[in-house]
C-alpha positions in Angstrom: 0.0 0.0 0.0 2.9 2.4 0.9 4.5 1.7 -2.5 1.2 2.4 -4.3 1.0 5.8 -2.4 4.5 6.7 -3.3 4.0 5.8 -6.9 0.8 7.8 -7.1 2.8 10.8 -5.8 5.3 10.5 -8.6 2.6 11.0 -11.2 1.5 14.4 -9.7 2.4 17.2 -12.1 4.1 20.3 -10.6 5.4 23.6 -11.8 7.3 26.6 -10.4 5.7 30.0 -11.2 6.9 33.6 -10.6 4.2 35.6 -8.9 4.2 39.0 -7.1 5.0 37.3 -3.8 8.0 35.5 -5.3 8.5 31.9 -6.5 5.6 29.5 -6.0 5.8 25.7 -6.2 2.4 24.3 -7.3 1.3 20.7 -7.4 -1.8 19.7 -9.3 -3.8 17.1 -7.4 -7.1 17.6 -9.3 -7.0 14.1 -10.7 -5.7 12.5 -7.5 -8.1 10.4 -5.4 -6.4 11.4 -2.1 -6.3 14.8 -0.5 -2.8 16.3 -0.4 -1.4 17.1 3.0 2.2 17.7 4.2 1.1 17.3 7.8 -0.9 14.1 7.3 0.8 12.2 4.5 4.5 11.2 4.6 4.6 10.6 0.9 3.3 14.1 0.1 6.0 15.5 2.4 8.6 13.4 0.6 7.6 14.6 -2.8 7.6 18.2 -1.8 11.2 17.9 -0.3 12.3 16.1 -3.5 11.1 19.0 -5.6 12.6 21.6 -3.3 16.0 19.9 -3.8 15.5 20.7 -7.5 13.9 24.1 -7.3 15.6 25.7 -4.3 13.8 28.0 -1.9 10.3 29.1 -2.9 8.0 31.6 -1.2 5.0 29.3 -0.8 3.8 25.8 -1.8 0.3 25.3 -3.2 -1.7 22.1 -3.7 -4.5 22.5 -6.3 -7.5 20.3 -5.9 -11.2 21.1 -5.3 -9.8 23.4 -2.7 -6.6 25.3 -2.7 -4.1 24.4 0.1 -1.4 27.1 0.5 1.6 26.7 2.8 3.1 30.1 3.6 6.7 31.1 3.6 7.5 30.3 7.3 6.3 26.7 6.8 7.9 26.4 3.3 11.2 27.6 4.7 11.3 24.7 7.2 10.8 22.2 4.4 13.5 23.9 2.3 15.9 23.4 5.2 15.1 19.7 5.2 15.7 19.6 1.4 19.1 21.2 1.9 20.0 18.7 4.6 18.9 15.8 2.5 20.9 17.0 -0.4 24.0 17.5 1.8 23.9 14.2 3.6 22.8 11.9 0.7 24.1 13.5 -2.5 27.1 15.4 -1.4 28.5 13.6 1.6 27.1 10.1 0.5 26.8 8.6 4.0 26.4 5.1 2.7 29.8 5.2 1.0 31.3 6.8 4.0 30.1 3.9 6.2 32.3 1.4 4.3 35.3 3.7 3.7 38.4 2.3 5.3 36.4 -0.4 7.2 38.0 -3.8 7.8 36.6 -7.1 6.5 35.5 -8.1 10.0 33.0 -5.3 9.9 31.3 -6.3 6.7 28.8 -8.6 8.3 27.3 -5.6 10.1 26.9 -3.4 7.0 23.5 -4.7 5.8 21.8 -3.8 9.1 23.6 -0.5 9.3 22.8 0.4 5.7 19.1 -0.3 6.3 19.2 1.9 9.4 20.7 4.7 7.5 18.2 4.3 4.6 15.3 4.2 7.0 16.3 7.0 9.3 18.2 9.3 7.0 17.5 8.7 3.3 13.8 8.1 3.8 13.2 9.5 7.3 14.4 13.1 6.6 11.9 13.3 3.7 8.9 11.5 5.1 9.1 11.8 8.9 12.0 14.1 9.9 10.8 14.5 13.5 10.4 10.7 13.9 13.8 10.2 12.3 15.4 12.7 14.7 13.9 10.9 17.7 15.0 7.5 16.4 18.5 8.7 15.6 19.0 9.8 19.2 17.5 6.6 20.5 19.7 4.5 18.2 22.8 6.4 19.2 22.1 5.7 22.9 21.6 2.0 22.1 24.9 1.8 20.2 26.7 3.6 23.1 25.3 1.0 25.5 26.6 -1.8 23.3 30.1 -0.3 23.4 30.1 -0.8 27.1 28.8 -4.4 27.0 30.6 -7.5 25.8 31.1 -7.0 22.0 28.9 -9.2 19.7 31.9 -9.6 17.4 35.6 -9.0 17.7 36.6 -5.3 17.0 33.0 -4.2 17.3 33.9 -0.8 19.0 36.2 0.0 16.1 33.6 -1.0 13.5 30.7 0.8 15.2 32.7 4.1 15.6 32.0 5.1 12.0 28.4 4.1 12.2 27.8 6.1 15.4 29.6 9.1 13.9 27.2 9.0 10.9 24.2 8.9 13.1 25.5 11.6 15.4 26.3 13.9 12.4 22.8 13.4 11.0 21.1 14.0 14.4 23.1 17.1 15.1 22.4 18.5 11.6 18.6 17.9 12.1 18.7 19.4 15.6 19.8 22.8 14.1 16.7 22.9 11.8 13.8 25.2 12.5 11.4 22.3 12.4 13.1 20.4 15.2 13.4 23.5 17.3 9.7 24.3 16.8 8.8 20.6 17.6 11.1 20.4 20.6 8.3 21.1 23.2 6.2 18.2 21.8 9.0 15.6 21.5 8.4 14.0 24.9 6.3 10.9 24.4 6.2 11.4 20.6 5.9 8.1 18.7 7.8 8.0 15.4 5.4 7.4 12.5 2.5 9.3 14.0 1.6 12.7 12.4 -0.1 14.6 15.2 3.0 16.7 15.8 3.1 17.9 12.2 -0.5 19.1 12.5 0.7 21.5 15.2 3.3 23.0 12.8 2.1 22.8 9.2 -1.3 24.6 8.9 -2.2 25.4 5.3 -4.4 28.3 4.3 -7.5 26.7 2.7 -9.3 28.3 -0.2 -12.3 26.7 -1.9 -12.0 26.6 -5.7 -14.8 29.1 -6.1 -13.1 31.9 -4.1 -9.8 33.7 -3.9 -9.7 34.4 -0.2 -7.7 32.0 2.0 -8.6 31.0 5.5 -6.6 29.3 8.3 -9.1 26.8 9.6 -6.9 25.2 12.3 -6.2 26.8 15.6 -2.7 28.0 16.6 -0.9 25.8 19.1 -1.8 26.6 22.7 -4.6 28.9 21.7 -7.0 29.7 24.6 -10.7 30.5 23.9 -11.8 33.8 25.4 -15.3 34.0 23.8 -17.4 32.5 21.1 -20.5 33.8 19.4 -22.4 33.7 16.1 -23.2 36.3 13.5 -25.6 36.2 10.6 -25.8 33.1 8.4 -24.6 30.8 11.2 -21.0 32.2 10.9 -19.1 31.1 14.0 -16.7 33.5 15.7 -14.0 32.4 18.2 -12.0 34.9 20.1 -8.6 33.3 21.0 -5.6 34.3 23.0 -2.4 33.0 21.3 0.9 32.4 23.2 3.7 34.8 22.3 1.3 37.1 20.4 0.2 40.3 21.9 -2.9 40.5 19.6 -6.1 38.6 20.0 -7.0 36.2 17.2 -10.5 36.7 15.7 -11.1 33.2 14.2 -13.9 33.2 11.6 -15.6 30.0 10.5 -18.2 30.9 7.8 -20.7 28.5 6.2 -18.7 28.3 2.9 -16.0 26.4 4.8 -18.4 23.8 6.1 -19.9 22.5 2.9 -19.7 19.0 1.4 -17.5 18.2 -1.6 -20.6 18.0 -3.8 -21.7 21.5 -2.9 -18.1 22.8 -3.4 -18.2 21.4 -6.8 -21.6 23.0 -7.6 -20.3 26.4 -6.4 -17.1 26.1 -8.4 -19.0 25.4 -11.6 -21.5 28.2 -10.9 -18.7 30.6 -10.3 -17.2 29.7 -13.7 -20.5 30.4 -15.4 -21.0 33.7 -13.6 -17.5 34.9 -14.3 -18.4 35.0 -18.0 -20.5 38.0 -17.2 -18.7 41.3 -16.5 -20.8 43.7 -14.4 -21.1 47.2 -16.0 -21.0 50.6 -14.4 -24.7 50.9 -15.0 -25.4 47.8 -12.9 -23.6 49.4 -9.9 -25.7 52.6 -10.0 -28.1 50.7 -7.7 -26.0 48.0 -6.0 -28.8 46.7 -3.9 -31.0 46.1 -7.0 -28.1 44.5 -8.8 -27.6 42.1 -5.9 -31.3 41.1 -6.0 -31.1 40.4 -9.7 -27.9 38.4 -9.4 -29.3 36.5 -6.4 -32.3 35.3 -8.4 -30.1 34.3 -11.3 -27.7 32.4 -9.1 -30.5 30.5 -7.3 -31.7 29.3 -10.7 -28.2 28.4 -11.8 -27.5 26.4 -8.6 -30.8 24.6 -8.8 -30.0 23.6 -12.5 -26.5 22.4 -11.6 -27.7 20.4 -8.7 -30.4 18.7 -10.8 -27.9 17.8 -13.5 -25.9 15.9 -10.9 -28.9 14.2 -9.4 -28.6 16.2 -6.2 -31.8 17.3 -4.6 -31.5 20.5 -2.7 -34.3 22.2 -0.7 -35.2 25.9 -1.0 -33.2 26.8 2.1 -30.0 25.1 0.8 -30.3 26.7 -2.6 -30.7 30.2 -1.0 -27.7 29.6 1.3 -25.5 28.6 -1.7 -26.7 31.5 -3.7 -25.9 33.9 -0.9 -22.4 32.5 -0.7 -21.9 32.7 -4.5 -23.2 36.3 -4.5 -20.4 37.2 -2.1 -17.7 35.9 -4.5 -19.2 37.2 -7.7 -20.3 40.8 -7.3 -19.7 41.0 -3.6 -16.7 41.5 -1.3 -16.1 37.9 -0.1 -15.3 37.3 3.5 -15.0 41.1 4.0 -18.8 41.1 3.8 -18.9 38.4 6.5 -16.7 40.5 8.8 -18.9 43.5 8.2 -21.9 41.5 9.3 -20.5 41.4 12.9 -21.8 44.5 14.7 -18.8 44.3 17.1 -16.3 45.1 14.3 -15.5 48.7 13.9 -12.6 48.7 11.4 -11.1 46.3 8.9 -7.6 46.7 7.4 -6.0 45.0 4.5 -2.3 46.0 4.2 -0.3 45.8 1.0 0.7 43.4 -0.4 -2.5 41.7 0.6 -1.4 38.0 0.5 1.5 38.5 2.9 -0.4 39.4 6.1 -3.8 38.5 7.5 -6.7 40.9 7.6 -6.8 42.9 10.8 -9.8 44.4 12.6 -10.7 46.7 15.5 -13.2 44.9 17.8 -15.5 46.7 20.1 -14.6 44.5 23.0 -11.0 43.4 22.3 -9.4 46.2 20.4 -7.0 45.5 17.6 -7.1 41.8 16.5 -5.6 39.7 13.7 -7.9 37.4 11.8 -7.4 34.0 10.1 -8.2 35.6 6.7 -5.7 36.2 3.9 -6.8 38.2 0.8 -5.2 37.1 -2.5 -3.8 39.7 -4.9 -6.5 38.7 -7.4 -9.2 39.4 -4.8 -7.6 42.8 -3.9 -7.7 43.7 -7.6 -11.4 42.6 -7.8 -12.2 44.9 -4.9 -10.6 47.8 -6.6 -12.7 47.3 -9.8 -15.9 47.0 -7.9 -15.2 50.2 -5.8 -14.5 52.1 -9.0 -17.9 51.1 -10.4 -19.8 51.7 -7.2 -18.3 55.2 -6.6 -17.8 56.4 -10.1 -14.4 57.6 -8.9 -11.0 56.7 -10.3 -8.4 54.6 -8.7 -5.2 54.5 -10.7 -1.6 55.8 -10.6 -2.8 59.3 -11.3 -5.5 59.0 -8.6 -4.0 56.6 -6.0 -6.7 57.2 -3.3 -10.4 56.3 -3.4 -12.9 57.1 -0.7 -16.5 55.7 -1.0 -19.4 54.1 0.8 -20.2 50.4 0.7 -23.8 49.2 1.3 -24.1 45.5 2.1 -26.9 43.2 3.4 -25.8 43.4 7.0 -24.2 46.8 7.2 -22.6 49.8 5.6 -19.0 50.9 5.6 -16.8 53.7 4.5 -14.0 52.4 2.4 -10.6 54.0 1.7 -8.4 52.3 -1.0 -4.9 53.1 -1.8 -2.6 51.9 -4.6 0.7 52.6 -6.3 2.6 55.0 -6.2 1.2 56.1 -2.8 1.3 52.4 -1.7 4.5 51.0 -3.3 3.5 47.4 -2.3 0.2 47.5 -4.1 -3.5 47.8 -3.1 -4.4 48.4 0.5 -7.9 48.9 2.1 -9.5 50.3 5.2 -13.2 49.6 5.9 -14.9 51.7 8.6 -18.1 49.9 9.6 -21.1 52.1 10.4 -23.5 51.1 13.1 -26.8 49.7 11.7 -28.7 52.3 13.7 -27.6 55.9 14.5 -25.8 56.3 17.8 -27.7 58.1 20.5 -26.7 60.0 23.6 -28.1 57.3 26.0 -26.1 54.7 24.2 -23.0 56.8 24.7 -23.8 57.1 28.4 -24.1 53.3 28.6 -20.7 52.8 26.8 -19.1 55.5 29.1 -18.3 57.6 26.1 -20.0 60.5 27.9 -21.9 61.2 31.2 -25.6 62.0 31.4 -24.6 65.6 32.3 -22.8 65.9 29.0 -25.8 64.4 27.2 -28.2 66.9 28.9 -26.0 69.8 27.9 -25.7 68.7 24.3 -29.4 68.2 24.1 -29.8 71.8 25.3 -27.3 73.2 22.9 -28.9 71.5 19.9 -32.4 72.8 20.8 -31.0 76.3 21.3 -29.4 76.3 17.8 -25.8 76.6 18.7 -23.0 76.2 16.2 -20.8 73.2 17.0 -17.7 71.5 15.8 -16.9 67.9 16.9 -13.1 67.5 17.0 -10.9 64.5 17.6 -8.3 62.2 16.2 -9.0 59.4 13.7 -11.4 56.7 15.1 -12.3 58.9 18.1 -16.0 58.6 17.3 -16.6 62.0 15.7 -19.1 60.9 13.0 -20.9 58.7 15.5 -21.3 61.6 17.9 -22.5 63.8 15.1 -25.2 61.2 14.2 -26.2 61.1 17.9 -26.4 64.9 18.0 -28.8 64.7 15.0 -31.2 62.5 17.0 -31.6 65.5 19.3 -32.9 67.7 16.5 -36.7 67.9 16.6 -38.5 66.2 13.8 -40.3 69.4 13.1 -37.0 70.9 11.8 -35.6 70.2 8.3 -32.0 68.8 8.1 -29.5 69.2 5.3 -26.4 66.9 5.4 -23.4 67.5 3.3 -20.6 64.9 2.9 -17.9 64.0 0.4 -18.1 60.3 1.4 -21.6 59.3 2.7 -21.3 58.1 6.3 -24.1 59.7 8.2 -27.1 57.3 8.5 -29.5 59.4 6.5 -31.7 56.5 5.4 -32.2 55.6 9.0 -33.3 59.1 9.8 -35.7 59.0 6.8 -37.2 55.8 8.2 -37.8 57.7 11.5 -39.8 60.3 9.5 -37.2 63.1 9.6 -37.4 65.8 7.0 -33.8 65.3 5.8 -31.9 66.1 2.5 -28.6 64.5 1.8 -26.0 66.2 -0.4 -22.9 64.5 -1.8 -20.0 66.8 -2.8 -16.6 66.4 -4.4 -13.9 65.0 -2.2 -10.7 66.9 -1.9 -8.8 63.6 -1.8 -10.7 61.7 -4.5 -12.5 64.1 -6.8 -14.9 62.8 -9.4 -16.4 64.3 -12.5 -19.8 65.8 -12.2 -19.6 66.4 -8.4 -19.7 70.0 -7.1 -17.1 71.3 -4.6 -17.9 71.2 -0.9 -17.7 75.0 -0.8 -20.4 75.3 -3.5 -22.4 72.5 -1.7 -22.6 74.6 1.5 -23.7 77.7 -0.4 -26.3 75.6 -2.2 -27.5 74.2 1.2 -28.1 77.8 2.4 -30.3 78.4 -0.5 -32.5 75.4 0.3 -34.3 77.2 3.0 -34.5 77.2 6.8 -32.6 74.0 7.8 -30.2 72.6 10.3 -26.9 72.1 8.5 -24.8 69.0 9.2 -21.3 68.8 7.7 -19.7 65.4 7.5 -16.1 66.7 7.8 -14.5 70.1 7.4 -11.4 69.4 5.3 -10.5 72.3 3.0 -11.7 75.5 1.4 -15.3 74.8 2.3 -14.4 76.0 5.8 -14.9 79.6 4.7 -18.4 78.9 3.3 -19.2 76.9 6.5 -18.4 79.9 8.7 -20.8 81.9 6.5 -23.4 79.3 7.3 -22.5 79.4 11.0 -23.0 83.2 11.1 -26.4 82.8 9.4 -27.4 79.5 11.1 -26.6 80.7 14.6 -29.8 82.7 14.5 -32.1 79.9 13.4 -31.0 76.2 13.5 -28.1 74.2 14.7 -25.0 74.0 12.4 -22.6 71.2 13.2 -19.7 69.3 11.7 -16.6 67.3 12.4 -13.0 68.3 12.1 -9.6 66.8 13.0 -8.0 68.2 16.1 -7.2 67.1 19.7 -8.2 70.3 21.5 -10.1 73.6 21.0 -6.8 75.4 20.1 -6.0 72.7 17.6 -9.3 73.4 15.9 -8.6 77.1 15.9 -5.1 76.5 14.5 -6.5 74.3 11.7 -9.4 76.5 10.8 -7.5 79.8 10.8 -4.0 78.9 9.8 -4.5 75.8 7.7 -7.9 76.5 6.1 -7.7 80.3 5.9 -10.7 81.3 7.8 -10.4 84.9 9.4 -9.9 84.9 13.1 -13.0 87.0 13.6 -15.1 84.5 11.6 -13.9 81.7 13.8 -15.8 83.3 16.6 -19.0 82.1 14.9 -18.1 78.7 16.5 -20.1 78.5 19.8 -19.1 75.0 21.1 -16.2 72.6 20.5 -16.7 69.0 21.6 -13.5 67.0 21.7 -13.6 63.2 21.4 -10.4 61.1 21.7 -9.2 57.6 22.4 -8.0 56.9 25.9 -5.4 54.1 26.3 -4.9 51.8 29.2 -1.5 51.8 31.0 -0.6 48.5 29.3 -1.5 50.0 25.9 -3.6 47.0 25.0 -7.0 48.6 25.6 -8.4 51.7 23.9 -11.6 53.4 25.0 -13.4 56.2 23.2 -14.3 59.1 25.4 -15.7 62.6 25.1 -12.9 64.5 26.8 -13.9 68.1 26.6 -16.8 70.4 25.9 -15.6 74.0 25.6 -17.3 77.2 24.5 -15.7 79.8 22.2 -16.1 83.2 23.8 -16.3 86.3 21.6 -14.2 89.0 23.4 -10.8 88.2 22.1 -8.9 89.6 19.1 -5.8 87.6 18.2 -5.2 84.4 20.2 -8.1 82.7 22.0 -5.7 80.7 24.1 -3.8 83.7 25.5 -6.9 85.9 25.8 -9.0 83.2 27.5 -11.2 82.8 24.5 -11.9 79.1 25.4 -13.8 78.1 28.5 -14.3 74.5 29.5 -17.8 73.5 30.4 -16.9 69.8 31.0 -13.5 68.3 31.2 -12.3 64.7 31.3 -10.6 63.5 34.6 -8.3 60.6 33.7 -8.0 59.4 37.3 -11.8 59.0 37.6 -12.3 58.1 33.9 -15.1 60.7 34.1 -16.2 63.9 32.3 -16.6 66.4 35.1 -18.6 69.6 35.2 -16.4 72.7 35.6 -17.1 75.8 37.8 -17.7 77.8 34.6 -20.8 75.7 34.0 -22.3 75.0 37.4 -21.6 78.6 38.6 -23.4 80.0 35.6 -20.4 81.7 34.0 -21.0 80.3 30.5 -21.5 83.1 28.0 -22.7 80.9 25.3 -25.4 79.2 27.4 -26.6 82.5 28.8 -26.7 83.9 25.3 -28.8 80.8 24.2 -31.1 81.3 27.2 -31.6 85.0 26.3 -33.7 84.0 23.3 -36.2 82.2 25.5 -38.6 84.4 27.5 -38.6 82.4 30.7 -34.9 81.9 30.7 -33.7 85.4 29.8 -31.6 86.6 32.7 -32.5 83.6 34.8 -29.5 81.2 35.1 -31.4 78.9 37.6 -34.1 78.3 35.0 -31.5 77.5 32.3 -29.6 75.2 34.7 -32.8 73.4 35.8 -33.7 72.7 32.1 -30.2 71.2 31.5 -30.6 69.1 34.6 -34.0 68.0 33.5 -32.6 66.7 30.2 -29.8 65.1 32.1 -32.2 63.2 34.4 -34.3 62.0 31.4 -31.3 60.6 29.6 -30.1 58.9 32.7 -33.6 57.5 33.5 -33.7 56.0 30.0 -30.3 54.3 30.6 -31.3 53.0 34.0 -34.6 51.7 32.8 -33.0 49.9 29.8 -30.4 48.3 32.1 -33.0 47.3 34.7 -35.3 45.7 32.1 -32.4 44.5 29.9 -34.1 46.2 27.0 -31.5 47.9 24.9 -34.1 49.0 22.3 -34.9 51.8 24.7 -31.5 53.3 23.9 -31.8 53.0 20.2 -32.6 55.9 17.9 -36.3 55.1 17.2 -37.2 55.1 20.9 -34.9 57.9 21.9 -36.3 60.1 19.1 -39.9 59.2 20.3 -38.8 60.1 23.9 -37.4 63.5 22.7 -40.7 64.2 20.9 -42.6 63.5 24.1 -40.3 65.7 26.1 -41.0 68.6 23.8 -44.7 68.0 23.6 -45.0 67.7 27.4 -42.9 70.8 27.9 -45.2 72.8 25.6 -48.4 71.6 27.2 -47.2 72.5 30.6 -46.0 75.9 29.4 -49.3 76.7 27.9 -51.1 75.6 31.1 -49.1 77.5 33.7 -47.0 80.0 31.6 -43.6 78.4 32.4 -41.9 75.0 31.8 -41.9 73.4 35.3 -39.1 70.8 35.2 -40.6 68.7 38.0 -43.9 68.4 36.2 -42.3 67.8 32.9 -40.2 64.9 34.3 -43.3 63.4 36.1 -45.4 63.5 32.9 -42.5 62.1 30.8 -41.8 59.3 33.3 -45.5 58.4 33.2 -45.3 58.2 29.4 -42.2 56.0 29.6 -43.9 53.6 31.9 -46.9 53.4 29.6 -44.7 52.8 26.6 -42.9 50.0 28.3 -46.1 48.2 29.1 -47.2 48.2 25.4 
């Protein structure tokens, strides 16, 4: 049987190809009846080492069958070391000839046994079972050394055995210096030569079904410890693993496409070949969701026909599952779509060159994690083509950056793609996953992003039509906070949003019956034909009538037009946007010195909210926090920092991990808040009334959070319910004002709380 296996390996065709990652040794097992495996099959390992003797070092080894098995460079290099040792000991040093060199005739009777030992342990052992060969070499050496101390079996035995022991010792020492034996060393105790379990700990191929170009490491790293497990849509299994000697957590994905039978793999492979004959056009991507629906129906019919042709009966559910999988690998984004279906994932990164490192993510609970996913160069190129079609924007050497939005069945994301010459190693991608529903202030309280006092103040500032900039570094939560701020705008007000890359959840607001108009403008980074500039977009927004104006991000020359809007909008509705900056003075410096807004115009900013990431002392954990709410005062001329033009209303205390109220706020020294109150009859000149209203809003936000936690009902914190709660707050306030002439905070809270209890009972 062993001879048959060895002969069948000899018939396997192979080739060495030059690819972007370097030389690749490929074996074609498509006509073989057995599954190729270095870790499981000694004859497959032997064949690979034989070919490495011929080809020299390669960057990876690939077995082609119904699935693609890829052994990456670190594993390939271990096999190359064995090939070099085999070539040295057998071809160059010729140990069999050395055994008989200079030996006496008395030793000849021992040669047959020793020759067989050398053939078994060195000539065949190094190629088929190098770890077992090493263990047996050490064992044989010990046995021979014991014989030397015992009565000799023949005269002159010590003299005869000296050369034999020297050969064994030389082979054992040479193997001991290989990476394979060093890696295997912790597992050698109790290892039985001939068993393959130890190889499964070391050789772990990336597995890629024939119908896809993404590779997945399905086995677990040695010594991995499970931290958590959960499921995401379509029965995809997630394991969170701690890996020894790795500071990053491993996010291990096991999607349904890697749990199919061979028959279903074959159907998907054939269906993929049929679908690849169709090249999607730009027109088809004008409405990506509609295109997916059409392709989904076509692929269901195709899979059904292929299954019937093979005599395979699939039920409706199975056909739909296969069609969804196929859709991901035809017009979709493969396993990136699966990742984006996990609501706990915030960011996904694919670094160039894509095949050389795994996809990494930012997880809501575990921070930066590596995954078991490897994107091929072909898949990376496919992503680029689809993003060009979806966005209508170029991605080429003249335009090496592309920013756009991706809408998928289980979520939306902002995508940034880069290529040569900006990225000399090729295509790289960053996906920022957007939350399925808009963030809300109560949700931020629950996540400790802000306090209820901050939420109450923000609610007040929105209702009093202040102009606000949300500042922060990348991934600080600026856009999420801007969306939460929008939920505080009354539904009786019109909203106009203006973005170069659509990130705000406008559709979700429309579903909540907001009067909202979205505008998409030209990106400074990735301009596209037919799009108007952000500056012109703002001027157009001002001509659309009385509206709250929400700017996705202030980047460039549109800042001047924005400040025109602020000066106009400050009298009517809230104007808000995001900007990069780690402090109020950073915002001033960027707006005035970088973007060219006059200093006097900057005073049109009323409030600056600063969000940043807070790092734990170990550096392993990062938390998003609102760290500062500051007002911009108006009585300064040149430098707001030197002339006390900024006043903190709330400031983050790192020792307490808390956003604390400052004396400026609780002592009633806020010029902006007093100015806002001056426009309301019952608040004008009455700081206590203003402060009571802010506290009322604070109490309502905290009550929502407490009730949701008590009832374990997180839907109370989501935008639909929070917006409904805000509506009731305004209605109740107006009813009480009409009844008694003022808004009594105590009565408002009692009536609102009564409404909340009734809503919960429904």
